C-alpha positions in Angstrom: 82.5 40.2 30.5 84.4 37.9 32.9 87.7 39.2 33.7 88.4 37.3 37.1 88.1 33.5 38.4 87.4 32.5 41.8 90.2 30.8 44.0 87.8 30.5 47.0 85.3 32.5 49.0 86.4 36.2 49.1 89.5 35.2 46.8 89.5 36.0 43.4 92.3 36.8 40.9 92.5 38.3 37.7 95.4 36.5 35.3 96.5 39.6 33.3 99.1 37.9 31.5 96.3 35.5 29.7 94.1 38.3 28.9 93.4 38.5 25.0 91.9 42.1 26.2 94.2 43.6 28.4 93.6 47.4 28.5 91.3 47.3 31.6 91.2 49.9 34.6 88.9 49.2 37.6 88.7 50.9 41.3 88.0 49.4 44.5 87.8 50.5 48.0 89.1 49.2 51.3 89.0 50.5 55.1 90.9 50.5 58.2 89.6 52.2 61.9 91.6 56.0 60.8 92.1 55.2 57.2 89.8 54.0 54.1 91.7 53.9 50.6 90.5 54.1 47.3 92.9 52.1 44.6 92.6 52.9 41.0 94.4 49.8 39.4 94.5 48.4 35.8 97.1 48.5 32.4 97.3 49.5 29.1 97.5 47.7 25.7 101.0 46.4 26.4 100.2 45.3 29.5 102.1 48.2 32.0 100.7 48.7 35.5 98.5 52.0 36.3 98.1 52.9 39.1 97.0 56.0 41.6 95.1 56.5 45.3 93.2 58.1 47.2 93.7 57.9 50.9 91.2 59.5 53.1 91.6 60.7 56.6 88.2 60.4 58.5 89.1 61.9 61.6 91.4 64.5 60.0 88.7 67.3 59.7 89.1 70.3 56.9 86.9 72.8 56.9 84.1 73.6 56.3 83.4 70.5 59.0 80.6 69.3 57.3 79.4 65.6 55.7 82.8 65.6 53.3 85.3 67.2 55.3 87.2 63.8 55.9 90.7 64.8 54.6 91.4 63.5 51.0 94.8 62.4 49.2 95.2 61.9 45.9 98.3 60.5 44.6 99.1 60.0 40.8 101.7 57.2 39.4 104.1 59.8 39.5 103.2 61.1 43.5 104.0 57.6 44.6 106.6 56.3 42.1 109.8 56.1 45.2 111.5 53.0 44.3 114.9 53.4 42.0 117.1 50.6 40.3 120.2 51.9 39.6 120.0 54.9 39.7 116.9 55.4 37.7 112.9 55.1 39.4 111.4 52.1 39.0 109.3 52.6 35.0 105.3 50.7 35.5 106.5 47.4 36.0 104.4 44.5 33.3 101.6 43.0 35.1 100.6 39.6 35.1 98.5 38.9 37.6 95.9 40.8 40.2 94.5 38.9 43.5 92.2 40.0 45.7 91.2 38.5 49.1 90.8 41.3 51.3 94.2 42.8 50.4 94.9 44.2 46.7 98.6 42.3 45.0 99.7 43.3 41.9 101.7 41.0 40.6 104.8 42.0 37.5 107.9 42.1 36.6 110.4 44.8 35.0 114.3 43.9 33.6 114.8 40.5 35.5 113.1 41.7 38.6 109.9 40.3 39.6 107.8 42.8 42.1 104.8 42.0 43.9 102.2 44.9 45.3 100.5 44.7 47.9 98.2 47.7 49.0 96.3 48.2 52.6 95.1 50.3 54.7 96.6 50.1 58.2 93.7 48.1 60.7 94.1 51.0 63.1 96.6 54.3 62.3 95.9 57.0 60.1 97.8 55.9 57.1 97.6 53.3 54.0 100.4 50.8 53.1 102.5 50.0 49.8 104.6 46.3 49.9 107.2 45.7 47.5 108.5 42.6 47.9 111.4 42.5 44.8 112.3 39.6 44.1 115.9 39.1 41.7 115.5 36.3 39.3 117.9 37.6 36.5 121.8 36.6 36.1 123.1 40.3 37.2 123.3 42.7 40.3 120.7 45.6 40.7 121.0 48.5 43.1 118.2 49.4 44.9 117.3 53.0 46.5 114.7 55.2 47.0 113.5 58.9 46.6 112.2 60.6 49.9 109.4 63.0 48.6 109.0 66.2 50.8 105.6 66.2 52.7 103.1 68.5 52.6 100.6 70.4 54.9 97.3 71.4 55.0 95.3 73.6 58.2 91.9 71.8 59.4 89.6 71.7 62.7 92.5 70.3 64.5 95.1 72.2 63.3 97.8 71.9 60.6 98.1 68.2 58.9 101.0 66.6 58.1 100.7 64.5 54.5 104.0 62.2 54.5 105.2 59.3 52.3 107.6 57.2 54.5 109.7 54.6 53.5 111.2 51.7 55.4 113.2 49.0 54.3 116.9 48.1 53.2 118.3 49.8 50.3 121.9 48.8 48.5 122.9 46.2 46.0 120.1 43.2 45.3 121.8 39.8 43.6 120.5 37.2 41.9 118.2 35.3 43.7 118.3 37.5 46.1 114.4 38.4 47.5 114.2 42.3 49.7 111.2 44.1 51.0 110.1 47.5 51.3 107.1 49.7 52.5 106.1 53.0 51.6 103.4 54.7 54.4 100.7 57.2 52.8 100.5 58.8 56.4 98.6 61.2 57.6 99.0 62.9 60.8 98.7 66.3 63.1 101.7 68.7 63.6 102.9 67.9 66.8 101.1 64.6 66.9 103.5 61.9 65.0 101.6 58.8 63.9 103.6 55.5 65.8 103.9 52.8 61.9 104.3 49.0 62.4 106.3 47.2 60.0 104.4 46.4 56.5 104.4 42.4 57.3 102.5 42.8 60.9 100.1 44.8 59.1 99.2 42.4 56.2 99.3 40.1 59.7 96.7 42.5 61.7 94.8 43.0 58.2 94.5 39.0 57.4 93.9 38.4 61.1 90.9 40.2 60.4 89.4 39.4 57.0 89.7 35.7 58.6 87.9 36.5 61.4 85.2 38.0 59.0 85.4 35.0 56.7 85.2 32.3 59.7 81.6 34.3 61.2 78.3 33.7 59.3 79.5 31.4 56.8 77.5 30.5 53.5 77.7 27.5 51.7 76.0 27.3 48.7 75.8 24.8 45.7 77.4 28.0 43.5 80.6 29.0 44.2 79.6 32.4 42.6 77.2 33.2 44.9 79.5 31.5 48.5 82.3 33.8 47.0 79.9 37.0 46.4 78.6 36.1 49.9 82.4 36.4 51.3 83.3 39.2 49.7 80.4 41.2 50.6 80.2 40.3 53.9 83.7 41.8 54.3 82.8 45.0 52.7 80.0 45.4 55.5 81.9 44.8 58.1 85.6 46.8 57.4 84.1 50.2 57.0 84.1 51.1 60.8 85.8 54.0 62.3 86.9 55.4 65.2 85.8 58.6 65.0 85.7 61.3 68.3 82.3 60.6 68.5 83.0 56.3 68.9 83.3 53.8 66.2 81.2 55.0 63.7 79.8 52.9 60.7 80.1 54.8 57.1 79.3 54.1 53.6 82.5 55.3 51.8 82.7 56.2 48.7 85.1 59.2 49.1 82.5 61.5 50.6 80.8 59.4 53.8 82.9 59.1 56.9 82.4 59.6 60.4 78.9 60.1 59.9 75.8 58.0 60.1 72.5 58.0 57.9 69.2 56.4 59.4 68.9 54.1 55.8 73.2 53.3 55.2 73.6 52.2 58.8 70.3 51.7 60.7 67.8 50.2 58.0 70.6 48.6 55.9 73.7 46.4 57.9 71.6 47.2 61.2 70.1 44.3 61.3 72.9 42.5 59.3 75.2 42.3 62.1 73.9 40.6 64.9 74.2 37.4 62.5 78.0 38.2 61.7 78.9 38.6 66.0 81.4 40.9 64.9 82.2 43.3 67.7 82.8 46.7 65.8 80.2 46.8 64.0 77.7 45.9 66.6 79.3 48.4 69.1 79.5 51.1 65.7 75.4 49.9 65.3 74.2 51.1 69.1 76.4 54.1 68.3 74.5 55.1 65.3 71.2 54.4 67.3 72.5 56.3 70.5 73.4 59.1 68.4 69.7 59.9 66.9 68.2 59.6 70.6 68.7 63.3 71.4 66.8 65.0 68.8 63.8 62.9 69.5 61.7 65.6 71.3 58.4 66.3 72.5 57.6 68.2 69.9 57.9 65.7 67.5 59.9 67.5 64.8 61.4 64.9 62.1 65.1 64.3 63.5 68.2 64.4 61.2 68.8 62.5 58.0 72.5 61.9 59.3 74.8 62.8 62.0 78.0 64.0 60.5 81.7 65.2 61.8 81.7 62.6 64.3 79.1 63.3 65.7 79.3 67.3 66.4 77.0 68.1 63.5 73.5 67.5 61.4 72.6 67.1 58.1 68.7 67.1 56.7 69.0 69.0 53.4 66.5 66.4 51.8 64.0 67.2 54.7 62.2 64.3 56.5 63.1 61.0 53.9 61.1 59.0 56.2 64.2 59.0 58.4 62.1 57.7 61.4 60.5 54.9 59.4 63.9 53.7 58.5 65.2 54.3 61.9 61.8 52.4 63.3 63.0 49.4 61.0 65.7 48.6 61.0 66.0 49.3 65.0 63.2 46.8 65.8 64.9 44.0 64.0 68.9 44.6 65.3 67.0 44.6 69.0 65.4 42.0 68.3 68.2 39.5 66.8 70.2 41.3 69.0 68.6 39.4 72.0 70.4 41.3 74.2 66.9 42.3 76.8 68.4 44.7 78.6 69.6 46.9 75.8 66.8 46.4 74.3 64.6 47.9 76.9 66.8 51.0 76.9 66.4 51.4 73.3 62.8 50.9 72.8 61.4 54.0 73.4 63.4 55.5 71.0 61.7 52.9 68.7 58.3 53.8 70.1 59.2 57.8 69.5 59.7 56.8 66.1 56.3 55.0 65.3 54.6 57.7 66.8 56.2 60.5 64.8 54.9 58.5 62.1 51.5 57.7 63.6 51.4 61.7 63.6 52.1 61.4 59.7 49.7 59.4 59.2 47.4 61.0 55.9 43.7 60.9 55.1 44.1 58.1 53.0 45.8 56.4 55.9 49.9 56.2 54.8 52.6 57.8 55.7 54.0 61.2 54.4 57.2 62.0 54.0 59.2 64.7 52.4 61.3 62.6 50.4 62.6 59.1 50.2 66.7 57.7 50.2 67.0 59.0 46.8 66.1 63.1 47.9 64.6 64.3 45.9 66.9 62.7 42.6 63.7 61.1 41.4 59.7 62.0 42.7 58.5 61.0 45.3 54.9 62.7 45.7 53.8 63.8 49.5 53.6 60.5 50.5 55.8 57.5 48.9 55.5 53.8 48.8 59.2 53.1 50.7 58.4 55.2 53.7 54.9 53.2 54.2 56.4 49.9 54.1 58.7 51.0 56.3 56.6 52.0 58.4 55.2 48.6 58.3 57.6 46.6 59.0 58.7 48.8 62.2 55.4 48.1 63.6 55.3 44.0 63.5 58.9 44.2 65.1 58.4 46.7 67.9 55.0 44.7 68.5 56.7 41.7 69.3 59.2 44.1 71.3 56.5 44.8 73.3 55.1 40.8 73.9 59.0 40.2 74.9 58.3 42.9 77.6 54.6 41.9 78.6 53.0 44.7 77.3 50.2 42.8 75.6 48.2 46.2 74.8 51.0 48.0 72.7 51.8 45.0 71.0 48.3 44.9 70.4 48.2 48.6 69.2 50.8 48.0 66.8 49.1 45.2 65.3 46.3 46.8 64.7 48.2 49.8 63.4 50.1 47.1 60.5 46.4 46.2 59.1 45.6 49.2 58.8 48.4 50.4 56.8 48.5 47.3 55.1 45.5 47.9 54.0 45.7 51.4 52.9 48.8 50.5 50.8 47.2 48.4 48.6 44.1 51.2 48.7 46.4 54.4 48.1 49.9 52.9 46.1 48.3 49.4 44.0 47.3 50.7 41.0 48.0 49.3 37.3 51.2 51.1 35.9 52.1 50.5 32.3 50.1 47.5 32.0 51.2 45.9 35.5 48.7 45.4 38.4 51.6 46.3 40.9 51.6 50.2 42.6 52.5 53.3 42.0 55.4 54.4 44.1 53.3 58.1 44.7 50.8 60.1 43.5 50.3 60.5 39.9 53.7 58.5 39.3 52.8 57.0 36.2 56.4 54.9 35.5 57.2 51.7 37.3 59.6 52.6 39.8 62.4 49.9 41.3 60.7 50.5 45.2 57.8 48.3 44.1 59.5 45.6 45.0 58.9 46.9 49.4 55.6 45.4 49.9 57.3 42.0 48.7 60.3 42.3 51.0 57.7 42.7 54.1 55.5 40.4 53.1 52.6 41.8 51.5 51.6 39.9 48.8 48.3 41.3 47.6 49.8 42.0 43.5 52.9 39.7 44.3 52.3 38.1 41.2 52.5 41.1 38.8 54.5 43.3 41.2 57.0 40.3 40.2 56.5 40.6 36.1 57.2 44.0 36.6 60.5 43.8 38.4 61.6 41.3 36.3 59.9 42.9 32.9 63.0 44.6 30.0 60.9 47.9 32.0 63.0 47.7 34.3 65.4 44.9 34.7 68.8 45.9 33.2 71.9 43.9 33.0 72.9 46.2 36.2 70.2 44.8 37.9 66.7 47.1 38.1 66.6 50.4 36.9 65.4 52.9 39.0 62.8 54.1 37.0 61.4 52.4 33.9 63.3 53.1 30.6 65.7 54.4 32.4 69.8 54.0 32.2 70.0 55.2 36.4 70.9 52.3 38.5 71.1 52.1 42.7 71.9 48.3 43.3 70.2 49.2 47.0 66.7 48.7 45.2 68.0 45.4 43.2 69.6 43.9 46.4 66.3 44.6 48.1 63.9 43.1 45.3 66.3 39.8 45.2 65.6 39.4 48.6 61.5 40.5 48.4 61.2 37.8 45.7 62.7 35.1 47.4 61.2 35.7 50.1 57.9 36.0 48.8 58.6 32.1 47.5 58.9 32.8 44.2 62.9 31.5 44.0 62.8 30.2 40.5 62.2 33.6 38.7 64.6 35.4 41.5 67.8 32.9 41.7 68.7 33.3 37.6 68.8 37.1 38.2 70.8 36.7 41.5 73.1 34.5 39.8 73.9 37.1 36.8 74.2 40.1 39.1 76.4 38.4 41.6 78.8 37.4 38.6 78.9 40.6 36.9 79.6 42.0 40.2 82.2 40.2 41.7 83.8 38.8 38.6 82.9 41.5 35.6 84.4 44.4 34.2 84.3 46.2 38.2 84.7 43.9 41.1 84.2 42.8 44.0 81.4 44.3 45.9 77.9 45.5 44.7 78.2 49.3 44.3 75.9 52.5 45.0 74.6 53.8 41.7 76.0 54.8 37.9 76.7 57.2 36.7 76.4 59.0 39.8 79.5 58.3 42.0 81.0 56.3 39.1 79.5 52.5 40.9 80.9 53.2 44.2 81.8 50.5 46.8 79.6 52.0 49.5 79.8 49.4 52.1 75.4 48.9 53.0 75.3 48.2 49.6 76.7 44.8 50.7 74.9 44.5 54.0 72.1 44.6 51.3 73.3 41.3 49.5 74.5 39.1 51.9 70.8 39.9 53.7 69.5 38.1 50.3 70.4 35.1 52.0 70.0 35.0 55.2 66.4 36.8 55.3 65.5 35.7 51.5 66.6 32.5 50.5 66.7 31.5 54.5 63.7 33.3 55.6 65.0 34.4 59.1 62.7 36.8 60.7 62.8 37.3 64.1 60.3 36.9 66.3 61.6 37.6 70.2 64.9 37.5 71.5 65.6 33.9 71.7 63.5 33.1 68.4 62.6 33.4 64.8 60.9 32.1 61.8 62.7 30.3 59.4 60.6 29.7 55.7 63.6 28.7 53.3 62.7 29.3 49.7 65.8 26.8 48.4 65.8 27.0 44.5 65.1 23.6 42.8 68.7 22.4 41.6 69.9 23.1 45.3 69.7 20.2 47.7 71.7 21.6 50.3 72.1 25.0 52.2 74.2 25.8 55.2 75.3 28.8 57.1 77.7 28.4 59.2 78.4 30.4 63.1 75.1 32.6 62.8 75.2 34.7 66.4 71.8 36.4 67.5 68.9 35.2 69.7 71.6 34.9 72.7 73.7 31.8 70.4 76.0 30.7 68.0 74.6 28.3 65.6 74.9 26.3 62.4 71.6 26.3 60.1 71.4 23.5 58.0 68.5 22.8 55.0 68.6 20.0 53.2 65.7 18.8 50.5 64.0 15.9 50.2 61.5 15.6 47.4 58.6 17.5 48.9 60.2 18.4 52.1 63.3 20.3 54.1 64.9 18.8 56.9 66.0 21.8 58.9 69.1 21.4 61.7 69.9 23.8 63.9 73.3 23.2 65.6 74.4 25.0 68.5 76.9 22.8 69.6 75.7 21.0 72.9 72.6 21.5 71.3 70.7 20.0 68.0 67.1 20.5 66.6 65.9 19.2 64.1 62.7 20.3 62.2 61.2 19.0 59.1 58.3 21.1 57.4 56.8 20.9 53.6 59.2 23.4 51.0 56.8 26.3 51.0 56.2 26.1 54.2 57.8 27.5 58.2 58.8 26.5 61.4 59.7 28.8 64.9 62.9 28.2 66.0 63.5 28.8 69.8 67.4 29.1 70.6 68.7 28.0 73.9 67.0 29.8 76.9 63.9 30.7 75.0 
């Protein structure tokens, strides 16, 4: 069922008033630099509003100061309700419409009043904003007032925290035809360190300016409005989840659990390679901070690096052992450095990539694959002593590291990394290649007799030895479900990250027509269906939380999958377009990276692609056969 309609890229609407089956509830996460909020909203069968929220304050650390120590402030309807109409609390209004365009707006009515609730996190402050616009569309006046609620107190790592609902606006008579705005702030502050509040309209404007900035860069234009919309929404979620902590700007997954911390997969492997293309300063700084945070743990004894740096950079978590974290770091960091195109910065960071690849070399088994204690699912599912994920990530890291070394004239090291990559590809085939449930694809680890979602990873990194059967297995009824890939064949557990990797990989190896229908169905389900508007983490774990990094993986389906952008150097990349047959054209505007900002257009003309790379005062044009590649050099190449 699709409840929502597209208003434009990144803007959707649920027409509650005309919904024949209105009873429904959903939740969404939004983030600012010091506050995130998860809002549960919906209606009952009479279309009366249901609303509750959890405000997350990542820098107000609770005790003990562990991974989950962000202060959470849950507010049910009775805790939030403050507005009085003629001396009585305003009851839940009749909801007519819900809109989301980076800001959540709930439009309803009650007894001649129209009420628009605008909900958003502050862009820079440690508070959430609920802005009410009340219009008297009736024929008699109403008296507006509100009830002050007492603050709450909680002890934490940095003293006593005060949680307070603060109201701003004008009380009194609201005559027929008049409109008034009242703002409620849900504020978290440390005692004796009060937080300054901006007016509600200014907070809305700041959020809108940020949303517009994200919308105006890395702009996707395809013939399918649903995909353009999904891309615009995912791009926002990927970029907004950056928190200003005592350790600097940290990109965080969210989900009421994961803030003020970084992981080798959720920050370095998943979103890091996308952020250069977006060019948003905070995401780039957060990516650099994530890379920097691990360097103190890259010691000469080559002990495993921790899985995450937590508590604003003050502590670590390594409860799942070595998840293949060095492989995740090497793969994500090397691609980030190439696409970013900052030679001086890359030279400073290259030793960290080299350390990780040396660590992985030392973990190489007699069979030539790379051992790790677990993988990114942290023993939720079996991963054996060596799993397909870790070895594929090392393979990708070796290829990109070889390109980095060549940029600095270190040809011997580049050749060594290339040699190791060739050997690892052969080992992946000999060790993981197997017939599993009737498909000549890959076993996830030794002894694994069921298909697993991560068999897509060889495709992602261009290993095509078992391409046909792997694609068949991925889209078979054993793995593919209405929500994308099941983690294990025949199961109901799913993690969107593997679905997003798989779609990127299938496009990247040219199996476009097999991928596009699945991408379209997935995109519409996530952005227009029952739980919107972003990719999710998992189910049943976490209740399909809108973790930020999954949205970055969605965007990479288009940049690395359909467009086939692959960094070759600081000023060059390979392009291998893979447009669906019914698409005549695809454009991505204001791509940042490789020392430039450029528009990229691919136009189909029979059996060839006409490609245009426009840097403004410098335009390059190419013509290649469909299925072919071209190397593009940006300014200064």
